[in-house]
C-alpha positions as CSV (number, residue, x, y, z in Angstrom):
1,M,12.8,-16.4,-11.5
2,S,15.1,-16.1,-8.5
3,G,15.8,-13.2,-6.2
4,S,13.8,-11.5,-3.5
5,I,10.6,-9.4,-3.6
6,V,11.8,-5.9,-2.8
7,V,9.3,-3.8,-1.0
8,I,10.2,-0.1,-1.2
9,N,9.0,2.5,1.3
10,P,9.3,5.7,-0.8
11,N,9.4,7.9,2.3
12,S,12.4,8.2,4.6
13,N,10.6,7.2,7.8
14,Q,12.2,4.0,9.0
15,A,9.3,3.4,11.5
16,V,7.0,2.9,8.4
17,T,9.5,0.5,6.9
18,D,9.7,-1.4,10.2
19,G,5.9,-1.6,10.3
20,L,5.8,-3.0,6.8
21,D,8.4,-5.6,7.7
22,A,6.4,-6.8,10.7
23,A,3.1,-6.9,8.7
24,L,4.8,-9.0,6.0
25,A,6.2,-11.6,8.5
26,P,3.4,-14.2,7.7
27,F,4.3,-14.1,4.0
28,R,7.8,-15.3,4.6
29,L,7.2,-19.0,3.9
30,E,9.7,-21.8,3.6
31,G,10.6,-22.2,-0.1
32,A,9.0,-18.9,-1.1
33,P,10.9,-15.9,-2.4
34,A,12.5,-13.8,0.3
35,I,10.8,-10.5,1.1
36,E,13.1,-7.5,1.7
37,C,11.8,-4.1,2.9
38,V,13.9,-1.1,2.1
39,T,13.6,2.6,2.7
40,L,14.1,5.2,0.0
41,T,16.4,7.5,2.0
42,E,16.1,10.3,-0.6
43,G,12.3,10.5,-0.1
44,P,10.4,13.0,2.1
45,F,9.6,11.9,5.7
46,G,6.0,11.3,4.6
47,I,4.4,11.4,1.2
48,E,1.5,13.7,1.9
49,S,1.1,15.8,-1.3
50,Q,1.2,15.5,-5.0
51,L,4.6,17.2,-4.9
52,H,5.9,14.6,-2.5
53,S,4.6,11.9,-4.7
54,D,6.2,13.3,-7.9
55,Q,9.6,14.0,-6.3
56,V,10.2,10.3,-5.5
57,V,9.7,9.1,-9.1
58,L,13.3,9.4,-10.2
59,P,14.9,8.1,-7.0
60,L,12.5,5.1,-7.2
61,A,13.5,4.4,-10.8
62,R,17.2,4.6,-9.9
63,L,16.6,2.1,-7.0
64,V,14.7,-0.3,-9.3
65,E,17.5,-0.1,-11.9
66,A,20.1,-0.8,-9.2
67,R,18.4,-3.9,-7.9
68,S,18.9,-6.2,-10.9
69,D,18.8,-9.1,-8.4
70,A,15.1,-8.6,-7.5
71,A,12.4,-11.0,-8.7
72,A,9.7,-8.4,-8.2
73,F,9.1,-4.9,-6.7
74,V,6.4,-3.5,-4.5
75,I,6.0,0.3,-4.2
76,A,4.7,0.7,-0.7
77,C,3.0,4.1,-0.9
78,Y,-0.7,4.3,-1.4
79,S,-0.4,6.8,-4.3
80,D,1.7,4.3,-6.3
81,P,4.2,7.0,-7.1
82,G,6.5,6.2,-10.0
83,I,4.7,3.0,-10.9
84,D,4.6,3.7,-14.7
85,A,8.3,4.8,-14.8
86,C,9.4,1.8,-12.8
87,R,7.4,-0.6,-14.9
88,A,8.8,0.9,-18.0
89,I,12.4,0.1,-17.0
90,S,12.0,-3.1,-14.9
91,P,12.4,-6.5,-16.4
92,V,10.4,-8.0,-13.5
93,P,6.9,-7.2,-12.2
94,V,6.3,-4.0,-10.3
95,F,3.2,-3.8,-8.1
96,G,1.7,-0.7,-6.5
97,I,-0.2,-1.0,-3.2
98,Q,-3.1,1.2,-4.2
99,E,-3.8,-0.8,-7.3
100,S,-3.4,-4.2,-5.5
101,G,-5.2,-3.1,-2.4
102,V,-8.3,-1.9,-4.3
103,L,-8.4,-4.9,-6.5
104,A,-8.1,-7.2,-3.5
105,A,-11.0,-5.4,-1.7
106,L,-13.2,-5.6,-4.8
107,A,-12.6,-9.4,-4.8
108,R,-14.2,-9.5,-1.3
109,A,-17.0,-7.0,-1.6
110,D,-19.3,-5.2,-4.1
111,R,-18.6,-1.7,-2.6
112,I,-15.5,-0.6,-0.7
113,G,-14.4,2.2,1.4
114,I,-10.9,3.9,1.5
115,V,-9.3,5.1,4.7
116,A,-7.1,8.1,3.6
117,I,-4.4,9.8,5.7
118,S,-5.6,13.3,4.9
119,D,-8.1,15.2,2.9
120,A,-5.3,16.3,0.6
121,S,-4.8,12.6,-0.4
122,E,-8.3,12.1,-1.6
123,R,-8.0,13.8,-5.0
124,R,-4.9,11.8,-5.9
125,H,-6.6,8.6,-4.9
126,R,-9.8,9.5,-6.8
127,L,-8.0,10.2,-10.0
128,Y,-6.1,6.9,-9.8
129,M,-9.3,5.0,-9.2
130,R,-10.9,6.7,-12.2
131,R,-7.9,5.5,-14.2
132,M,-8.5,2.0,-12.9
133,G,-12.1,2.2,-13.9
134,V,-13.5,1.3,-10.5
135,S,-15.0,4.5,-9.3
136,A,-18.6,3.2,-9.4
137,R,-17.7,0.6,-6.7
138,I,-16.2,3.1,-4.2
139,A,-18.7,3.7,-1.4
140,G,-16.6,6.5,-0.1
141,E,-13.2,7.7,1.1
142,R,-12.7,9.4,4.5
143,A,-9.6,10.9,5.9
144,L,-7.9,10.3,9.3
145,N,-6.3,13.8,8.9
146,M,-3.0,12.9,10.5
147,S,0.5,12.6,9.3
148,V,2.2,9.5,7.9
149,D,4.3,9.4,11.0
150,E,1.3,9.7,13.4
151,S,-0.4,6.9,11.5
152,A,2.5,4.6,12.2
153,R,3.3,5.6,15.8
154,G,0.4,7.8,17.1
155,A,-1.3,6.7,20.3
156,G,-4.7,7.7,19.0
157,T,-4.5,6.1,15.6
158,F,-6.6,3.0,16.3
159,D,-9.4,5.0,17.8
160,R,-9.5,7.3,14.8
161,L,-9.5,4.3,12.5
162,L,-12.5,2.9,14.3
163,E,-14.3,6.2,13.9
164,V,-13.5,6.6,10.2
165,G,-14.1,2.9,9.5
166,G,-17.5,3.1,11.1
167,A,-18.4,6.1,9.0
168,L,-17.4,4.3,5.8
169,I,-19.6,1.3,6.8
170,G,-22.4,3.9,7.1
171,D,-21.6,5.0,3.6
172,G,-22.3,1.5,2.4
173,A,-18.7,0.0,2.4
174,E,-18.6,-3.8,2.7
175,A,-14.8,-3.9,2.9
176,L,-12.1,-1.3,3.7
177,V,-8.7,-0.5,2.3
178,L,-6.1,1.1,4.5
179,G,-4.9,4.0,2.4
180,C,-1.4,4.3,3.8
181,A,1.5,1.8,4.2
182,G,2.0,3.2,7.8
183,L,-1.4,1.7,8.9
184,A,-0.2,-1.9,8.3
185,T,0.1,-2.7,12.0
186,H,-3.6,-2.0,12.7
187,R,-5.2,-4.2,10.1
188,T,-5.9,-7.4,12.1
189,R,-7.3,-5.6,15.2
190,L,-9.4,-3.2,13.1
191,E,-10.9,-6.1,11.1
192,A,-11.9,-7.9,14.3
193,A,-13.4,-4.7,15.7
194,L,-15.4,-3.7,12.7
195,G,-16.5,-7.2,11.6
196,L,-15.8,-6.8,7.8
197,P,-12.7,-7.4,5.6
198,V,-10.0,-4.8,6.1
199,I,-7.3,-4.9,3.4
200,D,-3.7,-3.9,4.1
201,P,-2.6,-2.9,0.6
202,T,1.0,-3.8,1.1
203,Q,0.0,-7.3,2.0
204,A,-2.2,-7.4,-1.1
205,A,0.6,-6.3,-3.3
206,V,3.1,-8.7,-1.8
207,A,0.6,-11.5,-2.3
208,D,0.4,-10.5,-6.0
209,A,4.1,-10.4,-6.2
210,L,4.5,-13.9,-4.6
211,G,1.9,-15.3,-7.1
212,A,3.8,-13.8,-10.0
213,V,7.2,-15.0,-8.9
214,L,6.0,-18.5,-8.0
215,A,4.1,-18.9,-11.3
216,A,7.3,-18.0,-13.2
217,R,9.0,-20.9,-11.5
218,L,6.6,-23.4,-13.1
């Protein structure tokens, strides 16, 4: 299986895509598939509601159809919008960052916590985790209550992450998942500060994609 791993930011905020690109730099290894981060220009500036999540499904599917050169896709939005539609039409694997991020955290800990962007996100995440069958191992989900753009570029984002992460540890979480692709740049520093595994879901999904593509070469 040749071609690159195409990481799609379904919102139109280029700052989020740039943050993803930087967070994935360590995954660009010699001999491994290329990793290409792209922005869905038709998407909203931030996916912050069910309507936003639903409205990107068709543009995502069209982008997946147009990239017949890809070896795998990653949908880099924590709600995994359009994942079923994209999997239905793609001849190559399609990974969602919520699914991959949660499964990566569960491989590191018995109970995990989710850092959401806003209270409005929590219901979407909860329904998806119920679909995944992992609800019993979620210690809690707490919201930063900021926009996607603020999460990527806001001066106070890290301090708020520390506050919310500490509360989730108090809830019993033994590992955390960052519930937005815009938080990617904070993972390493937050993990060091909190002293427990912090999963960036886009890194987790790209790791899954790399494994799938490399295994297909055997």
